[in-house]
Steps between C-alpha positions, in 0.01 A plus 500: 500500500570131517309221680638149568335198653638148555281192435589121572451186305632142495553304181698200360698478186799330333787645296745337262783545757288359778276233350317378801167677586535715807312784667588850620344767694515833310428865583404735222528881553290701267608870466263758338548857413274789443585856384153621595459704823193303628471336834592151366741354250244223465232423757630192705181299457548542108864408508413194728232381274722503188810353669312232700336372185847455355624331817218261483626379168847414634430410850556127593531393130771338282641817321618306200133456409469875424856604396762305311796599725380605838809692616462805736565722188218340298262506802563875534421537122194296544374714786574820286274360224224406735506847676560725204184692571658648810745788494809265559844622570658171597427147614740320741496127545664401821623154617548574872655166574785576255502876576470551128276733296431583141398865421314552171395835356320379187760637253620184350257215383545133470328228311199362689 
């Protein structure tokens, strides 16, 4: 059984190919999985508590202050590390205005 929920945050960053500081609205979808036959993959209030604590660290901040290269790929990796106590399957970072997403399954790691 899999369970997914989407959360929102806004943050600013700059990248080498786009040097000016600029902001984006992001969506992050967290997908969890359980092979148990219980009533919940994870109780929603437990999931919300953990995910909202991570969101609070990135919402309305300058992402370069917590990661060297704040691309969608590295934001997904960052969330994976922050949420590693949950039974993660994948994390999807969405930029709705660009109709673009990055899907991360935790299998490859990158330098922090």
